N, C-alpha and C positions, 0 to 999 in steps of 0.2 A: 404519216399521211398527211399530204397536203390539203388543205381546206379552200373551197371557193366560196367567196362571199357573194351573197346575194345583193342585188341592187335595191337597199330598203327605199332608197327615195322614191323608187318607181311602184311601190307597192302601196295601195290605199287601205288605211286602217280604219275599219268601220264598225259600229257598235253592232250586237245583234239586235234582231227585230222582237223578240218575245221576252218573256220574263221567267225567271227560275221558278220551279215548282218543287215542293218538297214530296220526296219519295219514300223517305223513312226517317225517324227520330230515334234517339237513343242509342245511336251507334258509337263505336270507339273510332278513335283516331286512326288506328292502323287498318281499318276496313277498307279494302279495295275491290269492289263488285267485279265479277265475271259478267261480261256482256257479250251476247251473240244476237244476229238476225237469222232466223231458221230459214230453211229452203222455200216455206210457205210464205216468208216475208214478215213473220211475227218476230217481235223484239223481246228477248228474255234476259232479265237481270237477276243474278243470283247473288246473295251476300250472306254474311255470318253475323251472330250477335255473341260474342264471347260470354259477356256478362248475362244474357238472356239464356244462352245455351241453345240457340235456335239458328236453323238454316232456312233463309226464305227467298221466294221467288217472286219477281213481279213479270207480268206478261202484258205487252204492249202499254206500259207505263202506268197499269192500274195499281191499286193498293196491293203491296207485297203479302203473300200467303205464305204462312209457315209450313215448310214441308218436312223438317226434322226438328222435334222438340227434346228437352233434356238431354243435350249434348254437352258433356262435361268438357268436350276438347275442340267445341265449335271454333273454327278459324277460317282461313283463306279457302275458298272454293273454286272451281273450276267447271265450266260448261264447254261442250264440243257437241257436234252434230255429225253423225257418221253418213256417208253416202247413201244407204238404205233408209234414212230418215230419223232414225232412233237418235235421241238426245241423251247424252250421259252427263250426270252431274256429280262431280267427285268432291268429296268433303271429308274433314278429319273427324274422327271420333274416338271414344275411348280404347278401341282396339288397334287403331292406326288411321285407315283411310277406307270410307264406304263409298257406295255408289247407288245413284237412283237412276232409273231409267224411265223415260216418256216416249211413247210412240203415237200420241196424238197431239204433236205441236205443242207440248209444254202445258197441255190442260191438266193432265193428272200424271201422278208418278208412282211407280212401284218399285219395291225395295224397303230398306236398304239390303244390298249384299255387301259383303265384306271382300275386299281386295286383298292381294298379297302384301300389301306393304302395312308393317306394324310400327310405323315410324309416328310418334306423337309430334304434329306440326302441320301447319297450312300446306295444303296443295297449292304450291305458288304457281304453277304454270300446266297447260296442257295443250295437245295438238292431236290433229288426227291425221293418218297418211292416207294417200290416195286409194289406198286398199281398204280403208276403213279401219285401220289398226290404231287404238287410241294410244297415246303417250302422256304420261304425268310426272311430275317433278316435286320433289320437297328438299329443303335444305337445312333440316333440323338435323344435327349431327354428321355433316357433309352434304354436297350436292347428290342425291340419288334420283335417277332417272329409272321410270317403270314403263314397260311396253307390254300391249294386250289390254283387252277389256277389263281384267281383274289384275292387271300388273304381273302377269306370269313371269315376266323376265326382267331384271332389274340389275343396275351396276352403280356404284358410288363413282363419280366422275372427279370430284375434288374435295378437299379437306375444308376448303376456306372460300366459300362462294354464299352469294344471297341474290335475292331480287331477280331471280332467272325468269326467262320467257323461252318457249317452245314454238318452233314453225317447222312446216313440211312444204318444201316447193313440189312444183308440177312433175318433176321427175323422181319423187318419192325421197329426197336427200332430207334426212332430219337434222335441224340445227338447233343450237342452244346458245344463249347469250345471258351472261350473268354479270355481277360486279364481284370483283376478286378482293377479297379481304386479306389475302396473303401479300398484295402488290403495295410497297409502301406509297406509292404515287396514288393509288386508287385507279384502278382500271376496269372499262367494260371489256369483257371478253367474249369474242365470238368463236364458236367451235362446231365442227361437223360430226354427227354421231354416226358411226359406220353400223353395219348389220348386228355386230356382236355387242353394240353399246358402247364401244371404245369411242375415243374422241382423236380427232385429227384435226390438222391445219388450223391452230388457234391464231387470230388476228386480236391484238390487244390494241385499244384504244385509250390513250391516258395524256396526261393526268385529268380526273375529273373527280367529283364529290361523290359520296354515297347516296343511294337513291332506294325508293320502294319499289321499283320496277325497271328492268333493263328493256324498253320496248323492242319486240321484234315480230315483224310479220311477212306473210308470204302473199303474192298475188296469183293470178292464173295465168300469167305469161312467163314464168320461170324466174321471177325476181324476188329477193327477199330483203327488207329492209330492216335497218336497225338504228334508232335514234339515240344520240348522247349529247352530253353537256359538256364540251371541252372547257377545260381551266379549273382551277382551285382557288378562288371560287368561279363557278362557271361565268363564261362570257358570251354564251349563246347555245344554241341547239342546231346540231347537225344531223342530217338524214344520209346513211351510207347504205348503197345498193349492193348487194351481193348476187352474183350468177354463179351457179354450181358450187356454192359454198366459199368463193372467192370474192373479194372486194372488186366491184365493176366499175369503179370511178372514185373520186375524191369525196363525193357528197356534196350535198347542197347545204348552205350555212346560213342561218337566221342569227344575225347579230343583236344580242338580247342584253340589257343592262339589269342583271338580276339583283347586284347588290349582295345583301347578306340573306337573301332569300333562295332557298333550295328548290329548284324547278321538279315538278312533277309531270311526268311526260307519258304519251300514249301515242299508238299508230293504229290506223284502220284502212281497210281495204274494202271497197264494193265490189258487186258484181261484175262493174265495168272496168275493173281495175283502176279507179280514181283512189289515190293513196292522200289520206288525211294525215297531218301531223299536228299533234296537240301538246301545249305545255301551259304551265300555270307559272305565275310570278306573283306572289303575295295574294292580294285579293282580285287577281285578274286572269283569266283565261284566254290563250290566242290559239286560232287555229288556220291552217293554210291547206290547200288542195292542189294536189299535182295531177294533170291528166297525161303526163309524160314519163311515166315510170320514175319518178324522183329525178328528172333531169333539171325540171325547173318548177316552180310553183306559182299559183296565182296569188291574189291579193291576201294579205293577213287580216283576219278578222279578229277584233279584241273585245271582250265584255267584261263588266265588273262582275263580282260575286259578292254575298253578303258578309263574308269572314276570309280570313287567309286559309288558303286551300291544304288540306292534311293528305291528299290523294284525289286521284282522278281516273276514271274509266271512260272509254268511249267505243261506238260501233258505228259503221256507216249504214244509212238507211237508202233503200232502192229507190227509185223514181227519177224524174227530171225536174231540174237540173241536179237532183241529189241533195242530201243533208247529213248531218252528223248528229247522233244523239250522245249528249255528254253528261255524266254523272259526276259531281264533285262532294268529296268527303269535307265537310266544313270544320270537323272534329268532333260534332257529336250527331250530325244531321246528314243524309244524303240528299241534294238537290239535283234535279235534272232540267235540262233545257235542250231544244234541238237547235242547232247552229247552221247557218247557211254558208254556201262557198261566197267568196268576196269579188267585187269588180275591180279590175284596173282600167283606168281611163289614159288612152293615149291621145295627146293633143298635136295636131300638125296644121300647118298652113300652107297653102300654096300661092303662087302669085302668077297672073296672066296679064302682062302688059301692066297696068296699074291697079288692077283688081285684085285684092288679098281675100282669099277665101279660108276661114278657119274650120278645122274639122275635129271632132271628138269621136273617139272609137272605143266602145266597150268591150273588154276582153274577159275572159275565163281562161286562165293559164295559156294565153296566146290565141284562144279560139273566139272568133267574133260572137256577140251576144246579140242576135237581131232583134230580141225582144225588148232592148233597154230603151229608154226614154231619158234625155237629157232636160233638166230644169234649171234654165240660166236667163238672168236679166228678164224676169218675169215670163218668159215662154216656156214651152214644152215642145222639144224637138223628138220625134220618134226615130230610131236608128232605122237604116236601110238592112238588106241582106248581110251586109258586111259588117254590122255593127256600128256604122258610122252615121254621123248626122252634122249638118252645117250648123255652127254655132257663133254667137256673138262674142266679145270679150267680156270679161267678167267671171265671177265665182259662181259655181253651179254645183248641181248634185245629180247622180246617175241611180237610177232604179231600174229593176228588171224583175219579173216574177220569179220567187224562189232564191233570190240573191241578197245578200246584205248591200244596202247601198252605199256609197262612199262619195266624197268631196272633190272637186276638181277645179283649176283655176286656168282661163285663157287669157293669154296676154294679147 
């Protein structure tokens, strides 16, 4: 598959505006929380503590509350919400996989009820179909996918897979992506899941290094997106769109110098189909947002973290211009911060006879930002309806409510 390189010279790399906040301490390095925004706009974060034997849930970034105690098999958890509003929390226990249910937006939980899975291992992925049917997956003893509220139907899809993700597009097509441990090159594999849970139409992306998750997500317009890091060692991050289970283009490529750092990646889509791509690079987190179904992206926003990332999770938050809540595992602590979309500044000049006029335009993935202001040469220039302002020569900064600022230069 041919990869299209992004023009990084045109991307403004800006710091995030707020600071990291501790969400939980005493976690293990393998913990990767499950995050959702409910139909009511509430953010839920679920995570495990294998040493403590607990499953905990944080609601709207408040202190986590233990919802399962004395669990000798505590491991990876998954949250989903069905169309009727019921929220399901799948987690491993001594008997296999248990399920908690909330019908009041995550305030209280009933259960646990035991599902049909008797596999001892983390619930690595989950998704819900348009008709409300849940799917979840485990990779202990092979890749196993379960369908139904309690996993009434199941099938082993592969002997040698890990780091899987599930997604269901608007047509109801169920898809899975995973890292193939059977491929000597190391491959991310995307497959379609049929009604009998068999798989068809594999797409293999390689070579790549192993990871803790192969990000896969679906939007509300029929697209599914997969993120992967091509190369061994990785040389960047690529977001590949799928339509009807088939690659719908070459993807968008972010060139990143990872060195000997293994990237952790995530994808998130908000209610307006704005797609976020997230990756780590040592002690930094970078995000970029697309308003064009992954065809192109806005500016990359990079922020530092207090330690090398051991894992990352994210969910897109509602509102305008929208934001992303990110949880990073630093190896022993979960830290959280809301990151904002970045601004790109396009600089042009026009000449009429001998008069030269210089313009700066603030853009969010190609969309003008009329609320922007440009600070340059001691002056503040407010953008017009097209996000443009007349600016003098010099170095300046652009800002807009709800966005991460960026620097620019006018010659």
